[in-house]
N, C-alpha and C positions, 0 to 999 in steps of 0.2 A: 791690614793684617789681623786685626781683632776679629773681623768676621770669619776668616779662615780658621782661626783658633778655636772659635766657638763651634763652628760646623764639625771640625775634626774631633773635638771633645764629645759632641753629641753622638757622632757616628761610633766612637769608641764605645760609648755606653750601650748602644744599639747592639753591636756585635758581641761584646764581652759579657755583658751583664743581662742582655735581653730585657732591659727595663724600659724600652720605649713603649709608649702608650699605643694600643692597638685597638681597632674597632671590633665590634662583635662579629664581623664577618671574617676576621683574620683566620687564615689556614695554618694549622699547626703541622709539625713534622708527622705526628701520629695520623692526622687525617690523610695526609698524602700517602702514607705507607698503607693505610687501610684501603684506599682506592687502588693502589697498585697491586695489592694482594687480591682484590676482588676481580679486577678488570684485565690483568695481564694476559694476553693471548698465549704466551709461553706456558704459564701455569695452567691455564684451561686445557691447553693440548696436552700437557704432562699428566694432568688428571685423567683425561680420557684415555691416555696410554695405560695408566695404572688400572683403570677399570677393565681395559681389554686383557691385561695380564691376569686379573682376577679370574677370568673365564678359564685360565689354564687348569684351576683346581677342579671345577665340575668336569672338565674334559678328562682329567686323570681319574676321578672318582668313578666315572662311567664304566670303568673296568670292573667294578664291584657289581654292576647292574646287569640284569639279563638283556639279551638282544631278541626282539620279537620281529619276525617277518611274516607278513600275510602275502601270499602269492595267488593269483587268479588268472585264469586263461579261459577264452571262449573263442570259437572259430567255426570255420566251415571246411568240410573235406569232401572231396569227390573221388570215388575209387571205381575204376573200370577194369573188370578182370576178364580174361579169356582162359577157359580151362578145358582140358580134354579128359573125357570119361573113357575108362577102359571096360571092356566087355565084348560081347559078341560082334558089336559094330563100334567103330570109333565115332564119337560125337563130340563136337566142339561147342561149348556153352559160354556165352558172353553175359557177364552180368555187371550192372552198374549200381553202385551205392552212393548215397549222399548222406553225409554224417555230419552232426553238429556236436562236436566235443566240447565239454566244459569241465573245469576242475578248479578246486580251491584247496590251498594248503596253509597251515599255520605251523611255523617253526619256532621254537624257544630254545636259545642256547645260553647257558650260564657257566661262565668260567669259575672253576673251583680253585685251582691253584695254577699259578703261572710264574713260579720262581720268585714270588713277592714283588714282581715288577709293578703291579698296580699300587701297592702300598708305597714303594719307593717313589713312584711317579707322582703320587699325590703329595708326599712329603717334599719332593723337589719343586713341585709347582708352588707350595706354600712358601718355600724359601725364596723363590722368585718373586712372589707377591711382596714379601718383606723387603727384598732388595729394591723393588720398584718404589716402595713407599719411601725408602731412604733417598732414592734418586730424586723423588718429588720434594723431599725436605730440603735436599741440597739446592734444588732449583729455587725453591721458595726463599732460601737465604740469598741466593744470587740476585733474585728479582728485587728483594727488599734492599739489599745493598746498593744496587744500581739506582733505586728510587731515592735512597739516602744521598748518594752522590749527586744525583740530578738536583735534588732539592738544595743542597749546600752550594753546589756550583752556581745555581741561580742567585742565592743570597750573596755569595762572594762577588759575583759579577755586578749585581745591583749596587752593592756597597762600594765597589771599585768605580763605578760610573758616577756615583754621588761624589766621591772624592775628586775625580777628574773635573766634574762640572764645577765644584767649589774652587778647584785650583784655576780653572779658566776664568771665573768671575774675578778672582783676586788678580790674576795676571792682566785681565783687561783693565783693572783699576790702576795697576802698577804702570802699565804702558801709557795710560792717559796721564798719570802724574808725571811720569818722565817726560812726556811731550810737553806738558805745562811748565815744568821746571826748565827744560831746554829753552822755551821761548823767554823765560826770565833770566836766562844765562846762568842758572845755578848748576846744571849738568852739561855734559857734552853730547854731541850726536851719537857718540859710541854707546852712551847709557840708553839712549832711545832705541838704538838698534838691537841692543841686548835684550831690552824689554820686549821688543816685538818678535824677536827670534823665539824667546822663551814662550811667548803666547802662541806663536805658530806650533811650536812643539806640543804645548798643552792641548791645543785644539785637535791636532793629530792623535794624541793619546785618548782624547775624549771620543773621537770617532771609533778608534780601535776598541775602546771599552763597550761602545754601543753594539759594535758587531759581535763582540764576544758575548754580550748579554742576549742578543738575539739567537745566537747558537745554544746557549744554555737554556733559554726558553723552549726552544724546539726539542731538546734533549728532555726536558722536564715533561712536555707533552707526550713524548714517546714513552718514557719509563713509568709515568704516573697516570697518564690517561687524559689529561686535559691541561689547559693553561694555568699558570699559577695566579692566585687571587689573594693579594695581600698576604704573602707568607710571613709567619711569625718566625722569629729567631730560633735556630736549632740548638740543641744542647747536647753534650756528651751523655753516654749511657754508662758511665763508670759505675753506678749503682748496681748494676747487673753483672759486673765483672768480678772475678776473684781477686784476692789481695796479693798474689805473688805469681811469678812465671811458673814455678813448680805446680801450684794448684790449678793454673789455666791448662797446663799440659796433661795433668791427670784427668781433668774434666774432659778435654778433647779426645783423649784416647778412649773414653767410655761413650761420649755422646756425639762425636763427629759423624755426620751422615755418610761421609766417604769411607770411614773405618767400619761403621756398622753395616753398611751396604756391601762392602768387600767381604765381611764375615759370613753374610748370607749367601754370597756367590760361592764361597768356599763350601758351605753346606750343600748347595744345589750341585756343585761339581762332584762332591763325595757321594751323594745319592745317585748321581748319573753313572758313577762306576758301579754301584750295586745294581742298578737297573740293567746295565750291559752284562754284568755277570749272571743275572737271572736268565738270560738267554740260553745258558748251558744247563739249566735245570729242566725237569720235566714239566709238562703242561697238561693239566686235567680239566675236562669240561663235560658238563651234562647238556645233552641235546634231546629234545623231544619234539615230535611233529604229529599233526593230525591232517589227513588228506581225504578229500571227497571228490570223486569225479563222475561224469555222466558221458554216455555216448548214445546217440539216438540215430537209428538207421530208418530213413523214410520208406524205402521200398519194402523193408522187412517188417515194418511197423513194430519194431522192438527197441526197448531202451535198456541199456546196460548201465549199472551203477556200482561203483566201488567205494569203499570206506576203509581207511586204515589208520591205526595209531602205532607210533614207534617211540621208543626211548632208549638211549644208549649213554653210556659214560665212555668218553673217549680220552685216551692218554697217549702222548707222544713224547718220546725221549730223544732229544738230539744227540746223535753220535758224532757226525762229523759233516760240516757244511761248507767245506772249502777254506776254513780258517778265518772267515771274515768276522766272526763273533770275537775270536781271540784278539784280532788286530784292533777291533773297537774297544775292547777292555784296555788293552795296552795304551791306546790313544787317549781314552778318558783318564787313566791314571796320570799320564803326562800333563794333561790339561789341568787336573787337580793340582799337581805339584806347581805348575805355572801359576795358578790362582793363589796358592798359598804364598808364593814368593811375591805376587802382586800385592797381597794383603800387608806384607812386611814393608813394601815400598810405600804403600799408602800411609802406614803408620809413621814411617820416616818422614814422609812429606808433610804430614800433619804437625808433627813435632817441630819441623823447620819453619812451618808457617806460623805457628802460634809464637815461636821465639822471635821471628822476624816482625810480626805485627805488634807483639808486646814491646819490642824495642822502639818501633816507630811511634807507638803511643807515648813512651817516656820522652822521645825526642820532641814530638810536637807540643808536649807540655812545657818543656824547656823553651822551645821556640816562641810559644805565646808570652811567657814571661819575659824573654829577651825583647820580643817586638814591643811589648808594653813599655819597657824601660827605654827603648829606642824612640818611641813616639814622644814620651815624657821629656827625654833629653833634647829631642829635635825641637819641641816646642819652646823649651827654655832657650835653646841656642837661637832660634828664630827671633824671639822677643829681644834677646841681647843685640843680635845684629841689627834689628829695626831700631833700636835706641842708639846704638852706636853710629848707625847711618845718619840719623837726625843730627848728630853732633859732628858729622863730617868725618868720622873716623873709619867708616865703612863705605865701599862702593856699591853701585846698583848691582853689579855682578855678585858681590858677596851676599846681598840680600836675596837675589834670585837663587843662588846656589842653596842657602838655607832653606828657602821655601821648598825647593825641589827635594831636598833631603827629607823634609817633613812629609811631603806627599808620598815619597817612597816608603818611609817608615810606616805611614798609615796603611798603605796597600800591603805591606809586608805583614802588618798585624791582621788585616783582614784574611789573608791567605793562611796565616798560622792558625787563626781560630777555625777556619774552614778545615784545614788538615786535622786539627785536634778532634773535631767532632767525628769525622770520617774514620779516623784512626781507632777511636773507641768502638765504632760499629764493626770495623774490620776484626778487632779482637773477638767481639761477641760472635761474629760469624766463624771465626777460626775455631772456636771451642764448641760450636754447634748449637748455640742458644739464640741465634738471630731468628726469632719466630714471632708471629703475631700474639701467641699466648704469653710468652716471656715479656714482650713489650707492652702488653695490655691494650692492644688495638681495639677500637670499637667497631668490630666487624665479626660476622659469622665465620667460624673457623672450620675449613673443609675437613671432614673426617673420612679418610679413605676406607676405614673398616666397614663403614655402613653399606656401601655397595657389595663388599666382599661377603658380608653375612647374608645379604639379600640373595646372591646368586650361587653360594657355595653348594647348597643342597638341592638345587633346582633340577627336576627330572624332565620338565617340559618348558616350552616357551621359546619364542624367537625374538621377541621385542626387547630392544636394548633398554635397559633400565638405568641409564646414567644418572648419577646424583646431580642435582641442580647446583650451579656454582654458588659460592658463599656471597 
């Protein structure tokens, strides 16, 4: 039993203090999170989506720019005519013409006023871009939180397997000792059977722990990108958290990507109302054109040429168009009201989430302290039962029960420490600060504004200029 006690104590130091010696190739939580941030297919797909939404802005700004159209035509025309001449005698004359008409025209159209729809479309597109960035930030938090969970799950299951293996080794020694003592007549066969039953149960728990560890390893690879390599202990991120629930709530109401994104959605819906209202206002445009045409008649050996330039200011005032525009305005106002109510729901949800996760953090702190006390008490109890058993005051079953209690206490401590770390990251995510910049991850941070600034004022070009992944 001394061997089990030493192993349990060493494992306790490993999880709680993180003081176990590690090789230079040890992987830290920060390393794993940096890889997940760089390599997540979800994040890379969302980044591409944000870049596609960036293109809404130059599309909206195109309403400020002229439209230029060059039209050309060339062809062949055959004309056969039969005419009757009037005079002293009626004469029928048949004439055939072969014509090669050609023309080219250049038209330039510039909108001068369209009810401010272009300006509102541009502002609405910018609001959509900002909302998309918040959606990206929300997904970043989700990806990092999944990576934290996968990392800590693997550590938890690895430590649990070590406990089960240590338990099996001790149970094997206990079963051997019980059998030897039975041959000496010191114990009955009941003691031997109890030892063997406990050993069988321990081996079953060891196989279950191995299966759980294999699952956690697969989840680690899915969420982080590759298999774990000598992972170092994880630690809470309390240093990044505010000191009270009220402070955490205030931060969340300002920085939560769900709230900020919903605010931008409200802005976009408000501008959509103004866009639809612009359909009731006059439209003024300037149009200029240049046209040059040629016609060549082979039989007549003549060529006709015409050249023309035209410019005009066109104005249109909508009077009544069936009421569709009015219905669209009413619809957009209802959608705006819906989005405003959705914003309040998001705020309420964020408040509730922060309160819930803050409470879970406090609970896990208490659970770690209780589990530590439980492990210490179980170790003392096991040592006492072992000494009493040597004096004949305890049975083998009492000894096995005390050992089982210690194993359960140790596993409870591993789970409590696991929950403690994840709970701190959950709070950081709830307030909107679970990001590579706050965590200080050693990786390039993706900047969505770089692509936006690159394409915002583009007048030409069809090549996608997606920013490389960090």
